[in-house]
C-alpha positions in Angstrom: -3.4 -33.9 15.0 -0.3 -36.4 15.4 1.0 -38.8 18.1 4.3 -40.1 19.2 4.8 -43.2 21.6 7.1 -45.8 22.5 5.5 -48.9 23.3 8.7 -51.2 24.1 10.5 -51.0 27.1 14.3 -51.2 25.9 17.3 -52.9 28.1 20.8 -51.9 26.5 24.2 -51.5 27.3 26.4 -54.3 29.1 24.8 -57.4 30.4 21.4 -56.3 29.3 20.7 -59.9 28.7 20.6 -60.5 32.5 16.8 -58.8 32.0 15.9 -62.7 31.2 16.7 -63.6 34.6 14.3 -61.3 36.2 11.3 -62.5 33.9 8.2 -62.6 36.1 6.9 -65.3 33.3 7.3 -68.9 34.3 6.2 -70.7 30.8 8.2 -69.3 28.0 8.1 -69.8 24.0 11.5 -69.0 22.3 11.2 -68.4 18.6 14.3 -68.3 16.6 16.4 -70.0 13.8 18.6 -72.9 13.6 21.9 -71.0 13.7 20.9 -69.4 16.9 20.9 -72.8 18.3 23.4 -74.5 16.6 25.8 -72.0 17.2 25.4 -72.3 21.0 24.1 -68.7 21.2 20.8 -70.0 22.5 22.6 -70.9 25.6 22.9 -67.2 26.4 19.5 -67.1 26.7 18.2 -70.2 28.2 20.7 -70.4 31.2 19.5 -67.1 32.1 15.5 -68.1 31.9 16.9 -71.4 34.1 18.1 -69.0 36.7 15.2 -67.3 36.9 13.1 -70.6 37.2 11.3 -70.2 33.9 10.6 -73.5 31.4 10.7 -73.0 27.8 9.9 -74.6 24.5 12.1 -73.6 21.4 10.8 -73.3 18.0 13.5 -73.0 15.8 11.9 -73.6 12.3 12.7 -70.1 10.9 14.2 -69.4 7.4 14.8 -65.7 5.8 12.4 -64.2 4.3 9.9 -66.1 6.6 7.2 -68.2 4.3 3.3 -68.5 5.2 3.8 -71.9 5.8 6.7 -71.8 8.5 4.2 -69.0 10.1 1.2 -71.4 10.0 3.4 -74.2 11.9 4.6 -71.8 14.3 1.3 -70.8 15.3 0.2 -74.4 15.8 3.0 -74.8 18.2 2.1 -71.6 20.3 -1.4 -73.1 20.4 -0.8 -76.5 21.6 2.5 -75.1 24.2 0.3 -71.7 25.4 3.2 -69.9 26.8 2.9 -66.7 29.1 5.3 -65.1 26.8 7.1 -65.2 23.5 11.2 -64.5 23.4 12.1 -64.0 19.4 16.2 -64.2 19.2 17.8 -63.9 15.9 17.6 -61.3 13.3 14.9 -59.8 11.4 13.3 -62.6 10.4 12.9 -64.5 13.4 11.7 -61.4 15.0 9.1 -60.6 11.9 8.2 -64.7 12.2 7.6 -64.6 16.4 5.5 -61.1 15.8 3.6 -62.9 12.8 3.1 -66.2 14.7 1.8 -64.4 18.3 -0.6 -62.1 16.3 -2.4 -65.3 14.0 -2.3 -67.4 17.1 -3.9 -65.0 19.2 -6.5 -64.1 16.4 -7.6 -67.6 16.4 -7.6 -68.4 20.3 -7.1 -65.3 22.9 -6.1 -67.1 25.8 -4.2 -64.3 27.4 -2.1 -61.2 26.7 1.2 -62.6 25.6 4.3 -60.1 26.0 6.7 -60.3 23.2 10.4 -60.1 24.3 12.6 -59.3 21.1 16.3 -60.2 21.1 18.1 -59.2 18.0 21.1 -60.9 16.8 21.8 -58.4 14.0 21.8 -54.7 13.8 19.9 -53.5 11.2 16.0 -54.3 11.1 14.8 -52.0 13.9 12.1 -55.2 14.2 12.1 -54.7 18.0 10.7 -52.0 18.5 8.4 -51.6 15.5 4.8 -52.6 14.2 5.7 -53.6 10.7 6.6 -57.5 10.0 7.2 -58.6 6.7 6.1 -62.5 5.5 6.8 -63.8 2.1 4.8 -66.0 -0.6 7.2 -67.8 -2.3 4.9 -69.3 -5.0 4.0 -66.0 -6.3 7.3 -64.3 -5.4 5.4 -61.4 -3.1 6.3 -60.1 0.3 3.4 -58.8 2.3 4.0 -56.4 5.1 2.1 -56.6 7.9 1.6 -53.4 9.9 -0.4 -53.3 13.5 0.2 -52.2 17.0 -0.3 -55.7 18.1 3.0 -56.4 16.5 5.1 -54.0 18.6 7.2 -56.3 21.1 6.6 -55.4 25.0 10.5 -55.6 25.5 13.7 -55.2 23.4 17.1 -56.3 24.8 20.2 -55.0 22.9 22.9 -56.7 23.9 26.2 -56.6 21.9 27.5 -59.8 22.8 24.9 -61.5 20.4 26.3 -59.5 17.3 30.1 -60.0 18.4 30.2 -63.3 15.6 28.3 -61.5 12.8 30.7 -61.6 9.8 31.5 -58.6 8.1 29.4 -58.8 4.8 26.0 -59.4 7.0 27.7 -56.2 9.4 27.6 -54.3 6.4 24.5 -55.2 4.7 22.7 -54.8 7.9 24.6 -51.4 9.0 23.6 -49.7 5.5 19.7 -51.0 6.2 20.2 -49.0 9.4 21.2 -45.9 7.6 18.5 -46.4 4.9 15.9 -46.8 7.5 17.0 -43.2 9.1 17.5 -41.3 5.7 14.3 -42.6 4.7 12.4 -41.8 8.0 14.0 -38.3 7.9 12.8 -37.6 4.3 9.4 -39.4 4.8 6.2 -37.2 4.2 5.1 -38.5 7.7 8.1 -37.1 9.5 7.7 -35.1 12.9 10.3 -33.7 15.0 10.6 -36.8 17.5 11.3 -39.1 14.5 13.6 -36.8 13.1 15.6 -36.4 16.1 15.5 -40.3 16.3 16.9 -40.6 12.6 19.5 -37.7 13.1 21.0 -39.7 16.1 21.3 -43.1 14.0 22.8 -41.2 10.9 25.5 -39.7 13.1 26.3 -43.2 14.7 26.3 -44.8 11.6 28.9 -41.9 10.2 31.5 -42.7 13.0 30.9 -46.2 13.9 29.6 -48.7 11.0 33.0 -48.5 9.0 34.7 -49.5 12.4 32.1 -52.5 13.2 32.6 -53.5 9.9 36.5 -53.6 9.7 36.8 -55.0 13.2 34.1 -57.3 14.6 36.0 -57.3 17.8 35.3 -53.8 18.3 32.7 -54.0 20.8 32.2 -50.5 21.4 31.5 -50.2 17.7 29.1 -53.1 17.6 27.1 -51.4 20.7 26.9 -48.1 18.9 25.4 -49.7 15.8 23.0 -51.9 17.7 21.7 -48.9 19.4 21.7 -47.2 16.1 19.5 -49.7 14.6 16.7 -49.4 17.5 16.9 -45.5 17.1 16.4 -45.7 13.2 13.3 -48.5 13.8 11.7 -46.2 16.5 12.1 -43.5 13.6 10.4 -45.0 10.7 7.7 -46.7 13.2 6.5 -43.1 13.5 7.5 -41.6 10.0 7.5 -44.9 7.7 9.5 -44.9 5.1 10.0 -44.6 1.3 10.4 -45.5 -1.9 14.1 -47.1 -1.3 12.4 -49.7 0.6 9.3 -50.0 -2.0 12.1 -50.9 -4.8 14.0 -52.8 -2.4 11.3 -55.3 -1.5 10.6 -57.0 -5.0 14.2 -57.3 -5.5 14.4 -59.3 -2.4 11.5 -61.3 -3.1 12.5 -62.0 -7.3 16.2 -62.3 -7.1 16.9 -63.4 -3.4 19.5 -60.0 -2.9 19.3 -59.8 1.0 17.2 -56.9 2.0 19.8 -54.7 3.4 21.9 -54.7 0.2 19.3 -54.3 -1.7 18.7 -51.0 0.3 22.5 -50.0 0.2 22.3 -50.2 -3.7 19.4 -48.4 -4.5 20.1 -45.7 -1.8 22.5 -43.5 -4.1 19.6 -43.6 -7.0 16.6 -42.8 -4.6 18.5 -39.8 -3.2 19.3 -38.6 -6.8 16.0 -38.9 -7.5 14.1 -37.4 -4.9 16.2 -34.6 -4.7 16.1 -34.4 -8.8 19.8 -33.8 -8.4 22.5 -35.6 -10.6 25.9 -35.3 -11.7 24.4 -33.1 -14.8 22.8 -30.7 -12.3 23.1 -27.0 -12.1 21.9 -24.4 -9.5 18.4 -24.0 -9.5 16.4 -20.9 -7.3 14.5 -23.5 -6.0 14.7 -27.2 -5.0 12.5 -29.8 -4.2 11.4 -30.0 -0.4 13.8 -33.2 0.3 16.9 -31.5 -0.8 17.1 -29.3 2.7 16.9 -32.7 4.5 19.8 -34.3 2.5 21.8 -31.3 2.9 21.1 -31.9 6.6 22.3 -35.3 6.6 25.0 -34.6 4.6 26.1 -31.8 7.7 25.9 -34.8 10.2 28.0 -37.0 8.4 30.8 -33.8 8.1 30.3 -33.5 4.4 28.9 -29.8 4.2 30.0 -28.5 0.9 29.3 -25.2 -1.4 26.1 -25.3 -2.5 22.7 -27.8 -2.5 24.2 -29.3 -5.7 27.5 -30.1 -4.1 26.3 -31.2 -1.0 23.6 -33.5 -1.9 26.6 -35.2 -4.9 28.9 -35.5 -1.5 26.2 -37.2 0.3 25.6 -39.6 -2.7 29.5 -40.2 -3.3 30.1 -40.7 0.5 27.2 -43.2 0.4 28.9 -45.1 -2.6 32.5 -44.9 -0.8 30.9 -46.8 2.2 29.6 -49.2 -0.3 32.8 -49.9 -2.2 34.9 -49.8 1.5 32.5 -52.6 2.4 32.4 -54.6 -0.6 28.8 -54.3 -1.3 27.9 -54.3 -4.9 27.1 -50.8 -6.4 25.2 -52.1 -9.3 23.4 -55.6 -10.0 25.7 -56.7 -12.7 28.3 -56.9 -9.9 26.6 -60.0 -8.9 26.9 -62.9 -10.7 23.9 -65.2 -9.9 21.7 -62.5 -11.6 21.8 -62.2 -15.7 21.1 -59.0 -17.7 18.5 -60.9 -19.6 16.3 -62.2 -16.2 16.8 -58.9 -14.8 15.4 -56.7 -17.6 12.6 -59.0 -18.0 11.1 -58.6 -14.6 11.7 -54.7 -14.7 7.9 -54.1 -15.4 6.9 -56.5 -12.7 9.3 -54.8 -10.2 8.1 -51.8 -10.8 4.3 -52.8 -10.2 5.3 -54.3 -7.1 7.2 -51.2 -6.0 4.5 -48.8 -6.5 1.8 -50.8 -5.0 4.3 -51.1 -1.8 3.1 -49.8 1.4 6.4 -47.9 1.9 6.4 -45.8 -1.3 3.4 -43.9 -0.1 5.1 -41.5 2.1 7.9 -41.0 -0.5 8.6 -37.2 -0.5 8.2 -37.5 -4.3 5.5 -39.3 -5.9 6.9 -41.6 -8.7 5.3 -42.5 -12.1 6.2 -46.4 -13.3 8.1 -45.1 -15.8 10.7 -43.5 -13.5 10.7 -46.3 -11.1 11.3 -48.8 -14.0 14.5 -46.0 -15.2 15.9 -46.4 -11.6 15.6 -50.2 -11.6 17.7 -50.3 -15.5 20.1 -47.7 -13.9 20.5 -50.0 -11.2 21.8 -53.1 -13.7 
């Protein structure tokens, strides 16, 4: 027996932030990052809270790939303030931090049912509707995925005004993260009709609007579309989980500090080739792996329907590589100046071990061996 539910109430469209003036909570803790504070973006949140007569405290000690010690500091702050609700404002790191801080604080002292309201300032992670969070242990170069229904936000507010100033490079990285979430959820062994419908719509939106959002950050219609696609993809993978793409991207981020969406984007063509067992040397077969039909469906959604299974999957891989080039995302690790070949190759065994033990890899449509994962990492160079 399977089940599907959406526990998060989602506010979206123009002036979605006005929801904050309607909140029934009088004492709120805002968890965010220094950029949101320094840029003045936080005022879009706080003046609405003031309109609704809410008092608030701001915890802004959030950094990318949230490390354990920052979470501990947040837990301490939350337990001291004891808010009626927590509002997370920021990208995936801020929302993941807020989820983790709230969960660990309430594990220590359950002083009430504290709702979490997530307000994303990037269009990528889908963290505002998922039961996942990732925290880091920099000392051991490990990322720990947390999975619990307690992490699912009560509300999500999707207002494209907050992503208007996101620079093109971040729009590209996070947008490709959306596409990877949707594609992985669609081919996951845990996929279902509900997750597939959400993933298909997210893929379709990315195909039409992602490049537009990248080329013109003031195209608010494109911005809003990708903001919604990010949430749809989050709902899809919250139900169906992900796959090897994320399993391999997490160690790349932990070891080489490659932005998460960028690591996913670079890996995506290689993972599609692996999961489909179709590459530039492939010839027509009588039978294909189960993921091939799904990749062909994805290609059709993107307007890439081709002659047969081989050419259709190849068209999908080529389209993704085209998107990477158009948005100035490196195609391979060697294009990233800060990483040397000797340093990268020396870590491939460690990367492969971490990828195989990553929770996301368990739902990949094709079970990889360590040798195959190492080969993909080598090809990524």
